[in-house]
N, C-alpha and C positions, 0 to 999 in steps of 0.2 A: 532642243532634248532628244529629236531623230537623229541627230548627229552622236550625240552621247551615245545612245542605244546602236546606233550603228559598229562605234568603237566598242562599245562590249563585247558585243557579238562576236567579233574579233578577236578579242582578248579571248573570250572565252574558247572560241575556235581553235586557235594556236595552241592552246594549254592541251587542247584535247588530242591533238593529233600527235603526242608519244605516250606510248607505253610505258607506265613509270614501273608497274610490276612486272614484267618482265625479265627472266634471265640473260647477262648480257654478257661477253666477254671482252676482255681490255687488258692493259699491261696495267701495274702499279709503281712508282717511285717513292723516294720521300724526302725531306726535307732536311737536312741534318741540323740547321740550326730552329730551336724550340720556339722564336717568337713569329718566324716566318707567315703560319697559316692565322693566327692569331692576328696580324696586323693585315691582311689580306683586301680582297677588292671588294667583300660584301662590309668592311666597315665595322664590324664587331669589336675591333679593340681587344682589351685584356676581358671583357667580357665573353668572347668564343670559348674561354678553357672552362665556362661554365656549363657551354651546352654538351659536352658529351664525352666529360671527364678527359679533354683534352686528344680526343680521338678525333681530327679534325683533318679535312680534305680541301685541294684546289682540285676542281674537276673540269671538264675541258668546257667550250664554250655551250654544246647542248645539254649540259647538266648546272652549267651557270645560266642560264635563258637570259641576258642579260640583266641579272641582278635578281631576278623572279626564285629561281634554284636556290637561295642563300636560305641557310637551315632547313635544307632537305637532308632527309638520312639515308644511309644507304647502308646493307650488308655487305660485306664484300670479304675474300677470301682467297686464298692464290692457292694455285692447283696442282704444287709440286706437296703432293701426300706424305713425302717421308719429312721434310720439313715444316710444312704447315696445318692447324688443325682444322676438321671438317665444321668445326663454327664458326671461323675467320672472327670479324668482329664488326661495330657500327659504327658510323663515323658521317658525320653533319659537314654539310659541304658551308665551306665560309671563306671561299679565294676560289679565282679563276685560273684554269693550267692553261696556260699558252702554248703549252709544248704540247703538240699534236700526239708526241709521238707515244706518250701514254694517257690514258682517259683519266688516272689518278695521279696526284703527289699529296701521298701523305705525313701526317705527320709523325716523328720518328716511332712513340709511344705505338700509334695505330699502327703501324708497320710491323713492330715485332708483336704486337699484340694478335696479329695472322700466326705467329710462329707455335709450332709445338711445343711445351714444356723445356727449355733447354737448349734450345733452338735458335732462342731471339739473334745472338752475333752471326750465326750461320746465315739467315735471311737477309742484316745487314750488309753481309760483303758481297750479294747478288745486287743488290742496289735498285735493281728491278726484278720485276715477277709477273708472270701472267695469271689473272687473274678472272673469279666470275663476280657478277657483283649483280644486287638487284635494291631498288629503292623500298624502305620501309616506312611504317606510320612512325613518327617522332613521338615517343612519350614521355611528357614531362608533369613525374608524380604532383599531384596539390600546389599545380602553379599554374598561373594561367597565364595567356599571351599578356606579355607587357609591353609599355613603350616608355621609350627613354629621349628624355629631352634632349635635342643634342647643343654643346655649348654655341653656335652659331646662332641660334635663337633668340629673336627680340620681340620681346611683347608689341602689344599691337600692328605687328605688321610682318613680321616673320618668321616661320616656327618648321623645325628642323626636327623629327624624331626618327628613332631606330627602332625597330622591332624585335622582340626577342621572344624566346619558349613558344616557337608556334608550333601548335599538336599537329598531328594527326599527318595522312600524305596528301597536303593540299598548298597552293600557294595564292598568296595574297597578287592579284591582278589589277586594283583599284582601290582608290582609298579617299573619300569624304569627310569634312572636319564642320561642325557646327556648333556654336554657342548650345550651353545643355537650354533646351526648352524652348530654342528658334527651330524652325524647318526649312532657312536660309542657310544650303550646304554649301560650301566651297570646298574643289577637287586639290586633290595635292597628285604632285606627280614625284616618279622616282627617281632623287638625286644622285644615287650609287647604289647598288647592291640595295642594302636589308633599309635604307636610310631617304625617307620622301619627306618632301618639304612642299610649302607654299608661302607667297608672298602677301596672302591674303586673309591672314590668321585673324578670327573672330579675337573681342574680348572677353573674357567673364570667364568659366568654367565650361569645358570644354565634350562633346560626343564625337565618337568617329564612328563609321560605317563603313565595311572593309566588302569588297568583294573578291569571294574565295572561290577556288576550282578546284576539283578531286576530280581527275579525269573528263569526263564529258558530261559533270555537273558544275554548276558554276550557284551561288545564293550569295546574298547580299547577310551580313554577322554586324549587327548592332552594341555596339558598345557605350550605352548611355551615359554614362558618367565616367571621364578618363583623370583628365587634368583638371586639376582645381584651380580656381580662380588666379592662384600666389602662385602658379608653376614656376619651376624653377630648373635653370638647365643643368643636365649633369645629374641628374634625378632621375629613378625608374619608376614607372607607375603600373599599378596593376589597372587591365583593361576590367578584369571583371564576367570574363568571356574566355572561353577555350575553342581551338579549334581541333575536333577527331574526328571530321570526315575518312573515308577511305577511299581510296581510287575505284572507280568501278568503268576502267574502261574495257572493251572488247578483244581481249589479247589472245587473240584465237592462236597466236603463231607463237606464245611463250611456251619456253620448256624450262618446267619444274622436275622432270625426270630424277636428274642426280641433284639436285640441292637436299 
């Protein structure tokens, strides 16, 4: 137990070191292939298109955060006031950007959405633009945090799940699973991106508890009944809970003056 508490403290501290709400300067490019980001490192597949209407992004490692940044939402706009609107567009992280020459690689739809009316083709011709961005809360109206059982799952031993529709300005840094009505919790590990797994999956209906961080704050979220005893792979299950926390970091160096 002491080892787990120490490990949890490190997770909370590492999440708190970044100032998510600050306004940052970077560059953004775009992928010309429509499915490039939906099949990205977060593992969302075609479900990514339902996260932000196809406004998707690959973020550099500091934004991807070894998968903890999957599903994070950002408002991003380009600095060219002639071509681009002051509103910009909102995107969801679905992939990692290995090219450190730009902070983001956007889907074509998201890249064009930054442009003023009639300027979409002009911004595409540039290929890369200077941008400002900040993290914003994800909002999923009438949609709880969902758990998708991955096809690799096998009852009575191996369970892999994918988390979808995570609201707020948060990151899930740990997950435990137990049979409904039991206090015998087994921890899950992040397999990759938004996918978590365990080789010690309990039998029967399953409950989950999530360690959620939001800036300096961390707390447990308990989803008491998520998977039925006859759960099936490939099916998305409603967790019955949603995470709406907003980051509370002390971002004294943030610049909001011209956003």
